[in-house]
VOPA-836364 format. One record per atom (N, C-alpha, C): residue number from 1; atom name; z, x, y. Coordinates in steps of 0.001 Angstrom, whole numbers, plus 500000, padded with zeros to 6 digits. Each point is the difference from the previous one (the first is absolute). Last residue first. Layout:
BEGIN
+-----+-------+--------+--------+--------+
| num | atome |     zz |     xx |     yy |
+-----+-------+--------+--------+--------+
| NUM |    CA |      Z |      X |      Y |
...
+-----+-------+--------+--------+--------+
END
This chain:
BEGIN
+-----+-------+--------+--------+--------+
| num | atome |     zz |     xx |     yy |
+-----+-------+--------+--------+--------+
| 115 |     N | 679747 | 235111 | 315077 |
| 115 |    CA | 500640 | 500492 | 501239 |
| 115 |     C | 499086 | 499894 | 501189 |
| 114 |     N | 498863 | 498956 | 495354 |
| 114 |    CA | 500760 | 498930 | 500642 |
| 114 |     C | 500595 | 500435 | 501318 |
| 113 |     N | 497505 | 502714 | 496687 |
| 113 |    CA | 499177 | 499355 | 501023 |
| 113 |     C | 500724 | 498857 | 500710 |
| 112 |     N | 502021 | 502643 | 496357 |
| 112 |    CA | 499608 | 500887 | 501111 |
| 112 |     C | 499171 | 499331 | 501089 |
| 111 |     N | 503969 | 497801 | 496801 |
| 111 |    CA | 498545 | 500135 | 499982 |
| 111 |     C | 499545 | 500814 | 501202 |
| 110 |     N | 504702 | 499308 | 496893 |
| 110 |    CA | 499476 | 500306 | 501332 |
| 110 |     C | 498509 | 500247 | 499926 |
| 109 |     N | 502624 | 498601 | 496169 |
| 109 |    CA | 501052 | 499930 | 501018 |
| 109 |     C | 499451 | 500170 | 501410 |
| 108 |     N | 497267 | 500372 | 496150 |
| 108 |    CA | 500469 | 498624 | 500017 |
| 108 |     C | 501086 | 499816 | 501052 |
| 107 |     N | 498240 | 504315 | 499105 |
| 107 |    CA | 499121 | 499180 | 500827 |
| 107 |     C | 500422 | 498542 | 500038 |
| 106 |     N | 502327 | 503133 | 497221 |
| 106 |    CA | 500171 | 500354 | 501411 |
| 106 |     C | 499193 | 499078 | 500889 |
| 105 |     N | 499449 | 499549 | 495365 |
| 105 |    CA | 501343 | 499588 | 500383 |
| 105 |     C | 500247 | 500264 | 501483 |
| 104 |     N | 495987 | 501550 | 498136 |
| 104 |    CA | 500006 | 498545 | 500076 |
| 104 |     C | 501355 | 499489 | 500456 |
| 103 |     N | 499567 | 504609 | 499170 |
| 103 |    CA | 499266 | 499615 | 501208 |
| 103 |     C | 500001 | 498484 | 500168 |
| 102 |     N | 501872 | 501734 | 496067 |
| 102 |    CA | 500837 | 500350 | 501148 |
| 102 |     C | 499327 | 499565 | 501298 |
| 101 |     N | 497551 | 499491 | 496025 |
| 101 |    CA | 501136 | 499074 | 500024 |
| 101 |     C | 500888 | 500253 | 501211 |
| 100 |     N | 496474 | 503012 | 499207 |
| 100 |    CA | 499490 | 498723 | 500491 |
| 100 |     C | 501130 | 498976 | 500063 |
|  99 |     N | 501060 | 504174 | 498168 |
|  99 |    CA | 499641 | 500174 | 501416 |
|  99 |     C | 499518 | 498683 | 500596 |
|  98 |     N | 500862 | 500308 | 495370 |
|  98 |    CA | 501242 | 499879 | 500768 |
|  98 |     C | 499723 | 500120 | 501490 |
|  97 |     N | 495989 | 498207 | 496944 |
|  97 |    CA | 500791 | 501211 | 500166 |
|  97 |     C | 501260 | 499731 | 500812 |
|  96 |     N | 497666 | 496348 | 496834 |
|  96 |    CA | 499854 | 500470 | 501370 |
|  96 |     C | 500913 | 501204 | 500153 |
|  95 |     N | 497519 | 497934 | 495320 |
|  95 |    CA | 501190 | 500150 | 500832 |
|  95 |     C | 499630 | 500497 | 501392 |
|  94 |     N | 496990 | 499287 | 496097 |
|  94 |    CA | 500860 | 498815 | 500051 |
|  94 |     C | 501206 | 500142 | 500905 |
|  93 |     N | 494853 | 502350 | 500379 |
|  93 |    CA | 500983 | 499837 | 498936 |
|  93 |     C | 500887 | 498795 | 500251 |
|  92 |     N | 498061 | 502046 | 504344 |
|  92 |    CA | 499366 | 499964 | 498677 |
|  92 |     C | 501079 | 499830 | 498950 |
|  91 |     N | 499150 | 499523 | 505642 |
|  91 |    CA | 500979 | 499865 | 498925 |
|  91 |     C | 499237 | 499865 | 498687 |
|  90 |     N | 499396 | 501580 | 505563 |
|  90 |    CA | 499333 | 499749 | 498716 |
|  90 |     C | 501065 | 499978 | 498920 |
|  89 |     N | 500287 | 498918 | 505536 |
|  89 |    CA | 500471 | 500762 | 498850 |
|  89 |     C | 499207 | 499597 | 498763 |
|  88 |     N | 500336 | 499541 | 505880 |
|  88 |    CA | 499240 | 499741 | 498779 |
|  88 |     C | 500401 | 500946 | 498869 |
|  87 |     N | 501765 | 500236 | 504545 |
|  87 |    CA | 500448 | 498780 | 499336 |
|  87 |     C | 499360 | 499810 | 498626 |
|  86 |     N | 498961 | 503477 | 503346 |
|  86 |    CA | 500971 | 500328 | 498953 |
|  86 |     C | 500498 | 498782 | 499227 |
|  85 |     N | 496861 | 500039 | 503930 |
|  85 |    CA | 499411 | 500328 | 498697 |
|  85 |     C | 501024 | 500201 | 498884 |
|  84 |     N | 500939 | 498783 | 504780 |
|  84 |    CA | 498673 | 499440 | 499752 |
|  84 |     C | 499478 | 500231 | 498590 |
|  83 |     N | 504163 | 501768 | 501764 |
|  83 |    CA | 500129 | 498550 | 499940 |
|  83 |     C | 498667 | 499333 | 499660 |
|  82 |     N | 500511 | 504828 | 500781 |
|  82 |    CA | 500171 | 499470 | 498641 |
|  82 |     C | 500126 | 498479 | 499904 |
|  81 |     N | 497158 | 502579 | 503904 |
|  81 |    CA | 501414 | 499722 | 499722 |
|  81 |     C | 500127 | 499360 | 498611 |
|  80 |     N | 495684 | 500941 | 501941 |
|  80 |    CA | 500660 | 501153 | 499376 |
|  80 |     C | 501469 | 499763 | 499668 |
|  79 |     N | 496063 | 497344 | 502093 |
|  79 |    CA | 500735 | 499555 | 498820 |
|  79 |     C | 500781 | 501125 | 499324 |
|  78 |     N | 497343 | 500617 | 504015 |
|  78 |    CA | 500468 | 498627 | 500182 |
|  78 |     C | 500900 | 499533 | 498863 |
|  77 |     N | 497726 | 504275 | 499894 |
|  77 |    CA | 501171 | 499979 | 500888 |
|  77 |     C | 500582 | 498596 | 500206 |
|  76 |     N | 497456 | 501717 | 495584 |
|  76 |    CA | 499633 | 499249 | 501195 |
|  76 |     C | 501230 | 499912 | 500905 |
|  75 |     N | 500337 | 501938 | 495709 |
|  75 |    CA | 499246 | 500901 | 500881 |
|  75 |     C | 499561 | 499318 | 501301 |
|  74 |     N | 502216 | 497663 | 496363 |
|  74 |    CA | 500939 | 500876 | 500717 |
|  74 |     C | 499289 | 500915 | 500987 |
|  73 |     N | 497494 | 497249 | 497042 |
|  73 |    CA | 500604 | 499217 | 501066 |
|  73 |     C | 500947 | 500849 | 500847 |
|  72 |     N | 498090 | 501942 | 496164 |
|  72 |    CA | 498972 | 499758 | 501013 |
|  72 |     C | 500585 | 499237 | 501187 |
|  71 |     N | 502772 | 500665 | 496266 |
|  71 |    CA | 499761 | 501267 | 500697 |
|  71 |     C | 498956 | 499834 | 501103 |
|  70 |     N | 500839 | 496332 | 497176 |
|  70 |    CA | 501157 | 500252 | 500865 |
|  70 |     C | 499802 | 501285 | 500796 |
|  69 |     N | 496770 | 498951 | 496779 |
|  69 |    CA | 499933 | 499042 | 501101 |
|  69 |     C | 501150 | 500222 | 500982 |
|  68 |     N | 499954 | 502550 | 496036 |
|  68 |    CA | 498920 | 500396 | 500900 |
|  68 |     C | 499891 | 499084 | 501206 |
|  67 |     N | 503084 | 498883 | 496604 |
|  67 |    CA | 500422 | 501231 | 500676 |
|  67 |     C | 498938 | 500448 | 501010 |
|  66 |     N | 498948 | 496368 | 497228 |
|  66 |    CA | 501002 | 499641 | 501000 |
|  66 |     C | 500456 | 501227 | 500779 |
|  65 |     N | 497063 | 500715 | 496447 |
|  65 |    CA | 499309 | 499254 | 501058 |
|  65 |     C | 500990 | 499612 | 501103 |
|  64 |     N | 501692 | 502042 | 496118 |
|  64 |    CA | 499258 | 500975 | 500812 |
|  64 |     C | 499285 | 499308 | 501158 |
|  63 |     N | 502235 | 497253 | 496893 |
|  63 |    CA | 500986 | 500835 | 500700 |
|  63 |     C | 499318 | 501008 | 500919 |
|  62 |     N | 497192 | 497218 | 497199 |
|  62 |    CA | 500706 | 499290 | 501076 |
|  62 |     C | 500992 | 500861 | 500778 |
|  61 |     N | 495734 | 502365 | 497810 |
|  61 |    CA | 501140 | 499281 | 499443 |
|  61 |     C | 500764 | 499333 | 501151 |
|  60 |     N | 494716 | 500973 | 500545 |
|  60 |    CA | 501310 | 500653 | 500067 |
|  60 |     C | 501059 | 499126 | 499346 |
|  59 |     N | 495148 | 498963 | 500669 |
|  59 |    CA | 500528 | 500444 | 498722 |
|  59 |     C | 501340 | 500718 | 500035 |
|  58 |     N | 497149 | 497618 | 503441 |
|  58 |    CA | 499432 | 501316 | 499693 |
|  58 |     C | 500581 | 500594 | 498720 |
|  57 |     N | 501665 | 495930 | 501731 |
|  57 |    CA | 498612 | 499760 | 499591 |
|  57 |     C | 499332 | 501311 | 499599 |
|  56 |     N | 504299 | 500293 | 501824 |
|  56 |    CA | 500058 | 499359 | 498677 |
|  56 |     C | 498591 | 499758 | 499454 |
|  55 |     N | 500424 | 501677 | 504391 |
|  55 |    CA | 500335 | 501016 | 499001 |
|  55 |     C | 500083 | 499412 | 498592 |
|  54 |     N | 499257 | 497046 | 503577 |
|  54 |    CA | 498865 | 500931 | 499908 |
|  54 |     C | 500248 | 501058 | 498936 |
|  53 |     N | 503511 | 497007 | 501081 |
|  53 |    CA | 498950 | 499382 | 499185 |
|  53 |     C | 498794 | 500911 | 499837 |
|  52 |     N | 503463 | 501510 | 502867 |
|  52 |    CA | 500468 | 499891 | 498613 |
|  52 |     C | 498902 | 499433 | 499096 |
|  51 |     N | 499275 | 500105 | 504681 |
|  51 |    CA | 499955 | 501351 | 499418 |
|  51 |     C | 500378 | 499969 | 498515 |
|  50 |     N | 500423 | 495993 | 502317 |
|  50 |    CA | 498583 | 500370 | 499959 |
|  50 |     C | 499832 | 501378 | 499366 |
|  49 |     N | 504380 | 498482 | 500822 |
|  49 |    CA | 499391 | 499306 | 498860 |
|  49 |     C | 498516 | 500324 | 499872 |
|  48 |     N | 502369 | 501746 | 503728 |
|  48 |    CA | 500487 | 500590 | 498755 |
|  48 |     C | 499331 | 499351 | 498789 |
|  47 |     N | 499044 | 498192 | 504267 |
|  47 |    CA | 499431 | 501351 | 499852 |
|  47 |     C | 500417 | 500617 | 498679 |
|  46 |     N | 501917 | 495862 | 501074 |
|  46 |    CA | 498562 | 499851 | 499775 |
|  46 |     C | 499346 | 501356 | 499768 |
|  45 |     N | 504515 | 499953 | 501265 |
|  45 |    CA | 499823 | 499543 | 498617 |
|  45 |     C | 498523 | 499860 | 499663 |
|  44 |     N | 501127 | 501028 | 504436 |
|  44 |    CA | 500300 | 501139 | 499124 |
|  44 |     C | 499789 | 499627 | 498536 |
|  43 |     N | 499576 | 496572 | 503178 |
|  43 |    CA | 498897 | 500955 | 500121 |
|  43 |     C | 500205 | 501209 | 499098 |
|  42 |     N | 503470 | 496719 | 500227 |
|  42 |    CA | 498783 | 499498 | 499348 |
|  42 |     C | 498847 | 500995 | 500057 |
|  41 |     N | 505296 | 501393 | 499925 |
|  41 |    CA | 498982 | 499628 | 500963 |
|  41 |     C | 498704 | 499601 | 499288 |
|  40 |     N | 504470 | 499573 | 497217 |
|  40 |    CA | 499187 | 501079 | 500550 |
|  40 |     C | 498961 | 499395 | 500943 |
|  39 |     N | 505085 | 498886 | 497253 |
|  39 |    CA | 498812 | 499507 | 500700 |
|  39 |     C | 499279 | 501172 | 500652 |
|  38 |     N | 502771 | 501355 | 495737 |
|  38 |    CA | 500304 | 499298 | 501245 |
|  38 |     C | 498702 | 499499 | 500615 |
|  37 |     N | 500015 | 502110 | 495736 |
|  37 |    CA | 501445 | 499884 | 500143 |
|  37 |     C | 500417 | 499267 | 501264 |
|  36 |     N | 495487 | 499789 | 496501 |
|  36 |    CA | 500467 | 500443 | 501320 |
|  36 |     C | 501491 | 499700 | 500128 |
|  35 |     N | 496387 | 501121 | 495593 |
|  35 |    CA | 500874 | 499078 | 500708 |
|  35 |     C | 500359 | 500541 | 501374 |
|  34 |     N | 496669 | 500387 | 495348 |
|  34 |    CA | 500181 | 500659 | 501287 |
|  34 |     C | 500716 | 498979 | 500864 |
|  33 |     N | 499580 | 500639 | 494314 |
|  33 |    CA | 500055 | 499241 | 501244 |
|  33 |     C | 500014 | 500936 | 501192 |
|  32 |     N | 498785 | 499450 | 494179 |
|  32 |    CA | 500486 | 500809 | 501114 |
|  32 |     C | 499877 | 499179 | 501274 |
|  31 |     N | 499245 | 497922 | 495799 |
|  31 |    CA | 500324 | 501339 | 499526 |
|  31 |     C | 500544 | 500910 | 501070 |
|  30 |     N | 500200 | 494425 | 499140 |
|  30 |    CA | 499414 | 501033 | 500862 |
|  30 |     C | 500454 | 501376 | 499530 |
|  29 |     N | 501263 | 495488 | 498138 |
|  29 |    CA | 499196 | 500993 | 499311 |
|  29 |     C | 499348 | 501062 | 500866 |
|  28 |     N | 503272 | 496223 | 500814 |
|  28 |    CA | 498658 | 499455 | 499806 |
|  28 |     C | 499046 | 501013 | 499382 |
|  27 |     N | 504432 | 501203 | 501176 |
|  27 |    CA | 500106 | 498972 | 498950 |
|  27 |     C | 498638 | 499394 | 499686 |
|  26 |     N | 500246 | 503023 | 503566 |
|  26 |    CA | 500235 | 500697 | 498732 |
|  26 |     C | 500046 | 499006 | 498850 |
|  25 |     N | 499758 | 498295 | 504348 |
|  25 |    CA | 498712 | 500565 | 499590 |
|  25 |     C | 500132 | 500764 | 498682 |
|  24 |     N | 503952 | 498269 | 501839 |
|  24 |    CA | 499107 | 498903 | 499619 |
|  24 |     C | 498643 | 500523 | 499538 |
|  23 |     N | 503174 | 503042 | 501752 |
|  23 |    CA | 500408 | 499518 | 498681 |
|  23 |     C | 499068 | 498896 | 499512 |
|  22 |     N | 499311 | 501589 | 504349 |
|  22 |    CA | 499755 | 501079 | 499038 |
|  22 |     C | 500311 | 499526 | 498587 |
|  21 |     N | 501031 | 497168 | 503684 |
|  21 |    CA | 498596 | 499983 | 499580 |
|  21 |     C | 499687 | 501073 | 498973 |
|  20 |     N | 505041 | 499012 | 500027 |
|  20 |    CA | 499059 | 499735 | 501080 |
|  20 |     C | 498583 | 499990 | 499454 |
|  19 |     N | 505296 | 501813 | 498781 |
|  19 |    CA | 499246 | 498787 | 499706 |
|  19 |     C | 499103 | 499702 | 501198 |
|  18 |     N | 502518 | 504693 | 498026 |
|  18 |    CA | 499551 | 499206 | 501133 |
|  18 |     C | 499190 | 498802 | 499499 |
|  17 |     N | 503819 | 502220 | 496836 |
|  17 |    CA | 498985 | 500555 | 500877 |
|  17 |     C | 499635 | 499046 | 501106 |
|  16 |     N | 503440 | 499821 | 496298 |
|  16 |    CA | 498726 | 499314 | 499796 |
|  16 |     C | 498880 | 500591 | 500832 |
|  15 |     N | 504800 | 501219 | 500031 |
|  15 |    CA | 499520 | 500196 | 498630 |
|  15 |     C | 498672 | 499315 | 499708 |
|  14 |     N | 502041 | 498370 | 504431 |
|  14 |    CA | 500653 | 501003 | 499159 |
|  14 |     C | 499439 | 499955 | 498581 |
|  13 |     N | 497022 | 498449 | 504140 |
|  13 |    CA | 501034 | 499433 | 499127 |
|  13 |     C | 500540 | 501097 | 499102 |
|  12 |     N | 496899 | 499075 | 504817 |
|  12 |    CA | 500512 | 501017 | 499079 |
|  12 |     C | 501150 | 499399 | 499203 |
|  11 |     N | 495537 | 497741 | 502510 |
|  11 |    CA | 501451 | 499957 | 499886 |
|  11 |     C | 500441 | 501009 | 498946 |
|  10 |     N | 495519 | 500780 | 502926 |
|  10 |    CA | 500502 | 499011 | 499070 |
|  10 |     C | 501512 | 500045 | 499996 |
|   9 |     N | 495030 | 502640 | 501979 |
|   9 |    CA | 501357 | 499486 | 500189 |
|   9 |     C | 500345 | 498972 | 498943 |
|   8 |     N | 495687 | 502177 | 500641 |
|   8 |    CA | 500939 | 500730 | 499147 |
|   8 |     C | 501422 | 499487 | 500138 |
|   7 |     N | 496251 | 498382 | 502590 |
|   7 |    CA | 499837 | 499577 | 498616 |
|   7 |     C | 500959 | 500721 | 499059 |
|   6 |     N | 499084 | 499833 | 505175 |
|   6 |    CA | 501284 | 500009 | 499282 |
|   6 |     C | 499905 | 499497 | 498557 |
|   5 |     N | 495587 | 498993 | 502670 |
|   5 |    CA | 501174 | 500760 | 500439 |
|   5 |     C | 501199 | 499766 | 499093 |
|   4 |     N | 494723 | 499878 | 498391 |
|   4 |    CA | 500951 | 499187 | 500761 |
|   4 |     C | 501209 | 500857 | 500339 |
|   3 |     N | 495393 | 499864 | 496816 |
|   3 |    CA | 500303 | 500731 | 501228 |
|   3 |     C | 500856 | 499095 | 500868 |
|   2 |     N | 498466 | 500493 | 494555 |
|   2 |    CA | 500601 | 499147 | 501009 |
|   2 |     C | 500341 | 500853 | 501204 |
|   1 |     N | 496208 | 500580 | 495922 |
|   1 |    CA | 501101 | 500590 | 500725 |
|   1 |     C | 500458 | 499000 | 501046 |
+-----+-------+--------+--------+--------+
END
């Protein structure tokens, strides 16, 4: 798993979709991805990834492990704001949902941590 910021970003091309790391990993044969839509606080990412890996090792499916990690992080008052956990998206199959495409487009125009 690649743990890095803005891995879901890329250049949106008409009729082609988003060109970026997601497409590159797909072309290389990755079956599923967990991507981030914007830069996330290092401590929050560390906590989320620790929770995620623990659940994966315990046998949970990636989507369920990510959901559980995000829910756990949300319960911590320090990381309850969505900017700390909502960036991470699980992508299975060969396409990105319209919701993720819309979020990526919005975030490319304005980053929440730049203010």
